[in-house]
N, C-alpha and C positions, 0 to 999 in steps of 0.2 A: 520398603527397604531402600536405603540410600547408600550411595558410594562413600568410600572413605579413602584417606591417604595416610599411610603408615611410614614414618620417617625414622631411620637410624639417626644417631646424633654425631658421634665422633667419626670424622672422615667423610660424612655425608652432608650434614648441615654446617659442621664446624671443621675447619682444617686441623690436621694434627699439629702438635701433640694433643692427646686426648684430654678431656676434662680432668680425669683422674691424675694424669701425669702433671697437669698444671697445679692441681691441688697438692700433690706430693711435694712439689717444689716449694710451695707456700709453707707446708708443714716443716720441711727441712730448714728453711730460712729462719723459722721461729723456734727451732729446736724441739718440736713436738714429737719427732721420731728419733729414737735412740737405740742403744744396744738391745734393750729388752724387746722392742718391736722387731728388730732384725732377727733376733734369736727365735721368736715365735714364728716369723715368716719362714725362716730356714727349716725349722722343725716340721712345719706343715708341708713345705715343699718336698722334703725327703719322704714324708709319709705318703703323699699323693702321687709322686712322680712315677712309680711303677704302674699305676693304674691309668692316669690321665695327665699328660704333660700340660695341657691347657688349664686344667683345674689347679694344677700345682703352681702355675705362674699367674696368668691373668685372672683366674678365679680365686686366687689366694689373697684374702684381705686381712690376714693376721697382723700385718704391719700397722693396722689401725687400732689394735687393742689398746684401750686406755686413753685414746685421743678424745678430748672433750668435744661434745657436740657443738658447743658455741664456736668452735673454730670454723665451721661452715659459714655461719653468719659473718664472721670476721673476714673470711675469704670473699664472700659476696660484697662486702663493703669495698674491698680492694678493686673490684670490677667497676665501681663507679669512676675510678681514675683511669682504668685501662680496660675498656669494654671488650667482650669476646668478639673476635673477627669472623663473623658468620660469612658463608659464601653469599655473594650478592645474588647469584642465580637461585640459590635456595630460598632466599627471602621472597623473591618474585614468585617462585613456584608455590610457596605457602600462601601468598596473597591470591594467586590464581585459584587454588583449591578452595579457599575461603569464599571467593566471589562465586564459585560454582555451587556453593552450598554443601560441599563435602565435609564430612566429619574428619578432623585431623588429629592424629595420635602420634606421640613420640614413643618409640619402642627401642630402648637402648640398654646395652649391657653395663653402662657406667653406673656409678652409685646414685641411688635415687635422690638424695639431698642435692647433689651436684646437678643432676638432670633437671630438677625442679627450679633451680636457680637459673639455669640456661633458658628454661621454658618461659620465664618471666620476661625475657627479651623478645619472645616470638609471638606472632599474632594467632589468635583463634584456635588454640589447642583445646581439644575436647578432654584429653586425659594424657597423663605422663606415666609410662610404665618403664621401670628401670630396676636395677638390682638393689634389693633392700638389705640393710645390715641390722643385726641384733644390737639393741642398746641395753645398758645396765646403768640405772640412775642417770647420770649426766655424761656418760662416755660410751663409746663403742666397745663391743667385746671382741671384735675381729672375726666374728662368725656371721655367715649369711643367714638372713631371715627368709627362707624360701630358696627358690632356684636362682642360680646365676643366669641372668637373662641373655642367653646366647644360643645360637644354633636352633635346635628343636624347641627350646623354651620360648623363642620368639614366635614360632608358629602357633604354639599353644595359646599364647597371649592374644594373638590375632583372632583365633577361634573364639576365645572368651569374650573379647570386645565385640565381635560380630554378634554373638548371642545376646549380650547385654544391651547393645545399642541398635540392634536390628539392621545390620549392615549387609549390603550386597557385595560379597567379596569378588564375584565375577566382574563387577564394574569398578572395583576398587584399585588403587595404586599403592605401590610400595617402593621405597627408595633405600638402597644400601650400598656399601662400598667394599664389603669383604665377604669371605666364604661363610662367616658366622651369620650372615644375613640371608643366605640362600633359602632356608626353610620359610622365612617370612616372605621372600619374593615369590616363591612357588605357590604360596597360599592365595595369591590374588590374580586377577585377570590382566593387570597392567603393571608388571614388574619393571623397574628401571635401575640399571647399574650406574652409580655415580662415582667418578674417579676410582674405578674398580681395581682391586688387587688382581694379580695375574690369574689366580684361581677363579675369581668371580668373572673376570673378563672372558676366560675360556668358556665358562658355563653360559654367559650371556650370549656369546657369539654362536654357540651350539644351538641355543634356543631362539635366536633372532630377537633378543631383548634390546631395547634402546640402551645406548651407552652415552652418558653425558660427562662432560668435563666442566666442573664448577671452580670458580676462583674466589679468593678471599677478598673481603673488604672489611671496613671497620664501621661499627655503629658509633655515631657521634653523640647521639642522645640516648640516654639509658632509661628503660622503664623502671617503675617502682619495683624493686626486688623483694619478694616475699621469702621469709626464712622458715625452714622446716626442720623438725626433729625427724626427724624421721626416726751381695745380692747374690750368683747366689749371694751377693752382697746387696746393699741398698741400690747400687748402680744398676743391678738387674731389674729392680722395680721400676726405675726410671726409663727403661727401654720398653715397658709395656705401652701398648696403645691405650 
């Protein structure tokens, strides 16, 4: 059994705003999101709010209903001109884990097509696990295809990866920045809080976990990007991480 390193993406490897928020801005500039998407988002928000406010907001992807899948590839093309500003320390940490022979995994609540584009800029990833969306023909339906990859869902993914790849979780590392990463961090022997939210910082200090502050840089050379199929106005959507 070998050690692994599990990394959250938004706020951990990449400074905020999140990948999803960057993508939303791109869609708004192109006019891909309009009244119909806002209405679907609001309807689902009102349905889910009494049960789960996070599912009603960050887990609500109804605004993507009808958005063509090709827009992901077009967004990726735009990154050739303005690369993602990953944390310099994060890139060095990835390189260290690769040199140590650890299996490296991206475990993110962001949309899978966006996470896979970001992963193309990063070294030595064994797998990318992120939130999948349902597709119909050449567009998204706005529905999730499986779990929103947050909170306990991240711990379940870590357990599945451990079984699949033969990982030693007691010797493994995990990196996250928010409370939604706590179950993943608790699943390994070496949890690390990166630029932590107040809730995660409290938990890390109570458990004596390392707390790191990472800073943004810019990649000047881009890797070959692979393309995948994978508020209460719209302003509220833009406040999501």
